[in-house]
C-alpha positions as CSV (number, residue, x, y, z in Angstrom):
1,M,124.9,139.4,43.8
2,K,126.5,139.5,40.4
3,S,129.7,137.9,41.7
4,Y,127.7,135.1,43.3
5,V,125.8,134.5,40.0
6,F,129.0,134.5,38.1
7,K,130.6,132.0,40.5
8,R,127.6,129.7,40.4
9,L,127.7,129.7,36.6
10,L,131.4,128.8,36.6
11,Q,130.8,126.0,39.0
12,M,128.3,124.5,36.6
13,I,131.0,123.9,33.9
14,P,133.0,121.2,35.7
15,L,129.7,119.6,37.0
16,L,128.3,119.4,33.4
17,I,131.6,118.0,32.1
18,G,131.6,115.3,34.9
19,I,127.9,114.5,34.1
20,S,128.8,114.0,30.4
21,I,131.7,111.7,31.2
22,V,129.6,109.6,33.6
23,S,126.8,109.3,31.1
24,F,129.1,108.4,28.2
25,A,130.9,105.8,30.4
26,I,127.6,104.2,31.5
27,M,126.5,103.7,27.9
28,Q,129.9,102.2,27.1
29,M,129.5,99.7,29.9
30,A,126.0,98.8,29.0
31,P,125.5,95.2,27.6
32,G,125.2,94.8,23.8
33,D,126.8,96.4,20.8
34,P,125.3,99.5,19.0
35,V,126.3,97.8,15.7
36,D,123.6,95.3,16.3
37,L,121.1,98.2,16.0
38,L,122.7,99.6,12.9
39,T,122.9,96.4,10.8
40,E,120.6,93.5,9.9
41,R,120.5,90.4,12.0
42,N,122.2,88.4,9.3
43,A,124.8,91.0,8.4
44,T,128.2,89.9,7.4
45,A,131.4,90.8,9.3
46,E,132.3,93.2,6.5
47,E,128.9,95.0,6.8
48,R,129.3,95.3,10.5
49,A,132.8,96.7,10.2
50,R,131.6,99.2,7.6
51,A,128.8,100.4,10.0
52,R,131.2,100.6,12.9
53,T,133.5,102.8,10.8
54,L,130.7,104.9,9.4
55,Y,129.5,105.9,12.9
56,G,133.0,106.2,14.4
57,L,132.6,103.3,16.8
58,D,136.0,101.9,15.8
59,R,137.8,104.9,17.2
60,P,139.3,105.0,20.8
61,L,136.8,105.8,23.5
62,H,138.3,109.2,24.3
63,V,138.0,110.3,20.7
64,Q,134.4,109.1,20.6
65,Y,133.7,111.1,23.7
66,W,135.3,114.2,22.4
67,I,133.4,114.1,19.1
68,W,130.1,113.5,21.0
69,L,130.8,116.3,23.4
70,T,131.8,118.9,20.8
71,N,128.7,118.0,18.7
72,M,126.5,118.2,21.8
73,L,127.8,121.7,22.6
74,R,126.7,122.7,19.1
75,G,123.2,121.4,19.7
76,D,123.8,118.1,17.8
77,F,122.9,115.1,20.0
78,G,123.5,112.7,17.1
79,H,121.1,110.4,15.4
80,S,119.0,107.6,16.8
81,Y,120.4,104.2,16.1
82,V,116.9,102.7,15.9
83,R,114.8,105.4,14.1
84,G,117.6,107.1,12.2
85,R,116.3,110.6,13.1
86,P,118.1,113.4,14.8
87,V,117.8,113.0,18.6
88,L,117.2,116.7,19.2
89,E,114.3,116.6,16.7
90,M,112.7,113.7,18.5
91,I,113.0,115.4,21.9
92,M,111.6,118.7,20.6
93,E,108.7,116.8,19.0
94,R,107.6,115.3,22.3
95,L,108.6,118.2,24.6
96,P,105.5,120.4,24.2
97,N,103.2,117.5,25.2
98,T,105.2,116.8,28.4
99,A,105.6,120.5,29.3
100,Y,101.8,121.0,28.7
101,L,100.9,118.1,31.0
102,N,103.4,119.0,33.8
103,L,102.5,122.7,33.6
104,V,98.8,122.0,34.2
105,V,99.7,119.5,37.0
106,S,102.0,122.1,38.7
107,I,99.4,124.9,38.5
108,V,96.7,122.6,40.1
109,I,99.1,121.3,42.8
110,Y,100.4,124.6,44.0
111,C,97.0,126.4,43.8
112,L,95.6,123.7,46.1
113,A,98.5,122.6,48.3
114,I,99.6,126.0,49.6
115,P,96.2,127.2,50.9
116,I,95.3,123.8,52.2
117,G,98.7,123.5,54.1
118,V,98.2,127.0,55.6
119,A,94.7,126.3,56.7
120,S,95.7,122.9,58.2
121,A,98.5,124.6,60.2
122,L,96.2,127.3,61.5
123,R,93.7,124.7,62.6
124,Q,96.1,122.3,64.2
125,Y,94.6,119.2,65.7
126,S,91.2,120.0,64.3
127,V,89.1,117.6,62.3
128,F,90.2,119.4,59.1
129,D,93.8,119.1,60.1
130,H,93.5,115.4,60.8
131,S,91.7,114.9,57.5
132,V,94.4,116.7,55.6
133,T,97.2,114.7,57.4
134,G,95.4,111.4,56.6
135,F,95.0,112.4,53.0
136,A,98.7,113.4,52.8
137,F,99.8,110.0,54.1
138,L,97.4,108.2,51.8
139,G,98.4,110.1,48.8
140,Q,102.1,109.4,49.3
141,A,101.6,105.8,50.1
142,L,99.5,105.0,47.0
143,P,101.7,103.8,44.1
144,N,101.0,105.9,41.0
145,F,100.9,103.1,38.6
146,W,98.4,101.1,40.7
147,F,96.2,104.2,41.3
148,G,96.2,105.0,37.5
149,L,95.2,101.4,36.5
150,L,92.5,101.5,39.2
151,L,91.0,104.7,37.8
152,I,91.1,103.3,34.3
153,Y,89.3,100.1,35.3
154,G,87.0,101.5,37.9
155,I,85.9,104.8,36.4
156,A,87.1,105.6,32.9
157,L,85.9,102.3,31.4
158,Q,82.5,102.9,33.0
159,V,82.2,106.5,31.9
160,D,82.5,107.2,28.1
161,L,83.2,110.9,28.6
162,I,86.6,110.2,30.2
163,P,89.2,108.9,27.7
164,V,91.7,106.4,29.1
165,G,94.6,107.2,26.7
166,G,96.0,109.7,24.2
167,I,96.1,113.5,24.2
168,A,93.2,114.5,21.9
169,T,90.4,113.0,19.7
170,Y,91.4,112.5,16.1
171,G,89.8,115.0,13.8
172,V,88.9,117.5,16.6
173,T,90.7,120.6,15.4
174,M,90.3,124.4,15.6
175,A,89.4,124.6,11.9
176,N,86.7,121.9,12.1
177,N,85.2,122.4,15.6
178,G,86.1,125.7,17.0
179,P,88.2,126.7,20.1
180,W,85.7,125.8,22.8
181,L,85.1,122.2,21.6
182,V,88.8,121.7,21.2
183,L,89.5,123.0,24.7
184,L,86.8,120.7,26.2
185,D,88.3,117.8,24.3
186,R,91.8,118.5,25.5
187,L,90.5,118.8,29.1
188,R,88.8,115.4,29.0
189,Y,92.2,113.8,28.2
190,L,93.9,115.6,31.0
191,I,91.5,114.4,33.8
192,L,93.1,111.1,34.6
193,P,96.8,112.0,34.2
194,V,96.4,115.1,36.3
195,I,94.6,113.3,39.1
196,V,97.2,110.5,39.2
197,M,100.3,112.7,38.9
198,G,98.9,115.4,41.2
199,L,97.9,113.1,44.1
200,S,101.3,112.2,45.5
201,A,102.8,115.7,44.8
202,L,99.8,117.4,46.3
203,A,100.0,115.3,49.4
204,G,103.8,116.0,49.8
205,I,103.6,119.7,49.2
206,T,100.7,120.1,51.6
207,R,102.7,118.3,54.3
208,Y,105.7,120.6,53.6
209,M,103.6,123.7,53.8
210,R,101.8,122.6,56.9
211,S,105.0,121.8,58.9
212,S,106.8,124.9,57.6
213,M,103.9,127.1,58.6
214,L,103.7,125.6,62.1
215,E,107.4,126.2,62.6
216,V,107.2,129.8,61.4
217,T,104.1,130.8,63.4
218,R,106.0,129.9,66.6
219,Q,108.8,132.3,65.9
220,D,109.4,135.4,68.1
221,Y,108.9,137.9,65.3
222,I,105.4,136.5,64.7
223,R,104.5,137.1,68.4
224,T,106.1,140.6,68.1
225,A,103.9,141.4,65.0
226,R,100.8,140.3,66.9
227,S,101.8,142.4,70.0
228,K,102.1,145.5,67.8
229,G,98.4,145.1,67.0
230,L,98.7,143.9,63.4
231,G,95.7,142.1,62.1
232,E,95.8,138.3,62.0
233,R,95.5,138.3,58.2
234,V,98.5,140.6,57.9
235,V,100.5,138.5,60.3
236,I,99.8,135.2,58.6
237,Y,99.9,136.2,54.9
238,K,102.5,139.0,54.9
239,H,104.9,137.8,57.6
240,A,104.5,134.1,58.3
241,M,103.6,132.8,54.9
242,R,106.5,134.3,52.9
243,N,109.0,132.6,55.2
244,A,107.1,129.4,55.2
245,L,107.3,129.3,51.4
246,L,111.1,128.6,51.5
247,P,110.8,124.8,51.4
248,I,108.3,125.1,48.6
249,V,110.7,127.2,46.6
250,T,113.2,124.4,46.8
251,I,110.6,122.0,45.4
252,I,109.8,124.4,42.6
253,G,113.5,124.3,41.6
254,F,113.3,120.5,41.2
255,Q,110.1,120.8,39.0
256,I,112.2,122.0,36.1
257,P,113.9,118.6,35.3
258,V,110.5,116.9,36.0
259,M,108.9,119.0,33.3
260,F,111.5,117.8,30.9
261,S,111.6,114.1,31.7
262,G,107.9,113.8,32.5
263,S,106.3,111.1,34.5
264,V,107.6,108.0,32.8
265,I,105.1,105.6,34.3
266,I,102.1,107.8,34.0
267,E,102.8,108.7,30.4
268,N,103.0,105.1,29.5
269,I,99.9,104.1,31.4
270,F,97.8,106.7,29.7
271,S,99.6,106.5,26.3
272,W,100.6,110.2,26.6
273,P,102.9,111.0,23.6
274,G,105.6,112.8,25.7
275,L,109.2,112.5,26.7
276,G,108.5,109.8,29.3
277,T,107.2,107.4,26.7
278,L,110.1,108.2,24.4
279,S,112.7,107.6,27.2
280,V,111.1,104.2,28.1
281,N,111.0,103.1,24.5
282,S,114.6,104.1,24.0
283,V,115.7,102.1,27.0
284,F,113.9,99.0,25.8
285,M,115.3,99.3,22.3
286,R,118.8,100.3,23.6
287,D,118.9,103.5,21.6
288,Y,122.1,104.7,23.1
289,M,122.2,108.2,21.7
290,V,118.7,109.1,22.9
291,I,119.5,107.7,26.4
292,M,122.7,109.8,26.7
293,A,120.8,112.9,25.6
294,F,118.2,112.3,28.3
295,N,120.8,111.7,30.9
296,V,122.8,114.8,30.1
297,I,119.9,117.2,29.6
298,G,118.1,115.9,32.7
299,A,121.1,116.3,34.9
300,A,121.8,119.8,33.5
301,L,118.3,120.8,34.3
302,V,118.7,119.6,37.9
303,I,121.7,122.0,38.3
304,I,119.7,124.8,36.6
305,G,116.7,124.1,38.9
306,N,118.9,124.4,42.0
307,F,120.3,127.7,40.7
308,V,116.7,129.0,40.0
309,A,115.7,128.0,43.5
310,D,118.6,129.9,45.0
311,M,117.5,133.0,43.1
312,L,113.9,132.6,44.2
313,Y,115.0,132.6,47.9
314,V,115.9,136.2,47.6
315,A,112.5,137.1,46.1
316,V,110.6,135.3,48.9
317,D,112.7,136.2,51.9
318,P,114.4,139.7,51.8
319,R,116.7,138.6,54.7
320,I,118.6,136.4,52.3
321,T,121.3,138.0,50.4
322,Y,124.3,136.8,48.3
323,D,126.4,139.9,48.5
């Protein structure tokens, strides 16, 4: 097990280096000149040359890449060309809001999707099963942005208790209003983003769980467990469900980069001050350093998510070993 973990960690190094090279190359090929963001519109040629020298943009590309890579390894992702602030500081400022939203969505999704998928598989071809399957197809077919706008227009604008944007009411704090009122206020702002973000994910995970459970319950070892006289609850929840969770574990591994990047469209629709909003604004304003930081960190988290999923396989299914 230790040798496998060590090999996987070593394999991450060339992958991360390749990701950094690709990200840097894409930004270099992007249209426009970063100097345009660093100087005034009517700047003279001398002022533009001074800005290019100050930020090291006059150096060869391989030198620029090496400087950026070494700084990044020290935790310095550079400064925003548009805002003039450290990129890491901007990311850490928005990260709690995105993590908070995605954590709530993930808890709601998995607490609902897993039992619904199991129940649907155990009642195959019943009215409940057909209803769950229809909901799953509908949830995956509905565009998130359209569903979010529909909720804003059809429900939130008609009900004053449901806010259509933001994360909290201005002035509602622990010091002024107490913990319960603050909690209630935060939950009000979570209603619409959680519903919209959770719909498609809930539908997809429910389908995965249903199909996986159907496949597992037809295996020989399940029939053997039943023939031994074990109770149906023990057979389903101790033997079948653990193996049926393997596809879900894979999805959990991919939730790590999602929690970092956030839902770009949903955060913008509901004015949620998270990383999704920051990334969209950075793309629109061609803030090169912020975009490169998002690309590298997001890709690195995908690799880490896959590694975490592989480790969770061992915990879910004792038959799997990496010795």
